[in-house]
N, C-alpha and C positions, 0 to 999 in steps of 0.2 A: 637719465631722468627717472624719478621714482613714479611708479604706478600708484593709483589710489590704494590698492591692496598693500603694497610695500610700505607706504607711508603710515598706514594704520595698523600694521602688524604689531601685536602686543609686545611692548617692551624694546623693540629693536633700537630705535633712535634714543629713547630714554636711557637704555642700558649703555649706549655709546657715550652719551653726555656724562653719565655717572662715572664711567671708567676714566674718561679724560679729566674730569674735574678732580677725581680722587688722586690722580697722578700729579696734579699741580699744587695741591694744598699740603699743609703740615698736619692737619687733622682730618684724614679721610673718613673717619667714622661719623663726622658731623655733616657730610655731604648728603643732600637729599634732592631729588628731582621730581617735580610734580607735573602733571599734564592737565591742561584745560583745553577741551575741544569744543568748537562751535562751528557747525556746518563743515566747510572745507578747510577750516583753520585750526591748527593745533599749536598751542603755546606751551613751551616747556619753562617751568619756573625752577631755577637753581638756587639752592640755599646752602651756604657754607658758614663756618665759624667766622665771627666778626674779624678775627685776626688774619683770616685768609682771603678776605674780600679783594684786597689789592693784588694778590697773586693771580686771581681768576680774571679780574678786569684788565690787569696790566699785560696779559699775555695775548 
């Protein structure tokens, strides 16, 4: 279980999602991950090239 400190450590989860997404797509340079935090909730927004959307969703 993640502690509140581990969950909010700068870049850890975001970096992991970035690395995983880049390994799945044909255009790794187009991968971007954004963070939106509100209270105890953090939402990661993943953006990839239009041609790579199926590769990310389908896996």
